[in-house]
N, C-alpha and C positions, 0 to 999 in steps of 0.2 A: 807525463806530458806537462811541459812548462805552462804556467798560468798566463804568461804574456805571449800567447801565440794564437794563430788563426788556423783552424782545420778546414781545409777545402776538399770536398769530394767531387771528383770529375765524373759526371754522370755518363760521359762517353765511354770511360774505361772501368769505372767502379773503384779506381784507386783513390786513396786519400793522401793529402799532403799537409804537413804542418809548417806554417810560415811564421817566423818570429815577428812579434810586434815590439817596436822600439819607439818610445815617445809618441804613441798613438798612431804610428804609421807602419806600413810594410814596405819592403823594397820591391819594386816591380820586377827587378831582375830575378827575384825568387820565384816569380810566376813562370820563368823559363823552364823550371823543373817539371811543369805540368805538360806532358806530351802524350800523344796518342800512339807513338811508335818511335823507333830509332831515327827515322828520317825526318821527323817533325822538329821544327825549330823550337817549339815551346810556346806557351800562351803569352800573349802580350796584352798590355793595358792600353785602352783608348780613352782619352779624356779631352774631348773637344773644348777649347777655350780655357783649358787649365782650371776648371771649376773646382777640382778636388785633388790637386797635385801639389806636393811639397817639393820645390825645386832645390832647396838646400837646407842645411841645418846651421843655425847661427846662434852663438852664445851672446852676441851683443845686440841683436836686432830682433824685434818681434813685430810682425805685420798681421793685422786682423783685417782682411779684405771685406768681410761682411759689415764691420763697424767703421771701415775706412779710417783705421788708426794705425799709427806706427810708433813704437817705443824703441829708443836706442840708448844703450848704456854708455855712460861717460867713460872715455878712455884717457887716462893720464899719459902725458908725453913721456913720463919716466918708464912706461911699459914698452915703448918702442925701442928697437935696437938703434945704437948710435949711427950705424952705417947701413940703413935700410935701402934696399934696391927696389925701385919701382919701374915697371915697364910702361912705356907710353904707346 
C-alpha cells in the first residue's frame, strides 16, 4: 500500500478503496469508483461555497484564502514563445 494514499471503507458495501494523494489532495473523480452496484454512477463530492476545493494546480501562483494572500512567480519574457496565440 503506497504511503501517499487514502483508504476509504464504504460502510454500505464493506468494500475498501485506495485513493492516491498528490500534493495534499485527492481527485474527486477517483470517488466515482465507489459504487453500490453496476447501475450506480459512483460517489460524488459536494463542497458548498468551494470551502475545501482545489480548482487547479499552478506552478506560478499560490493563493491562501484563509490568510487572504496571493504569491505569483515572476515570468521572464524570454520564456514565452515568440509567436504565442491567445484567444479573446
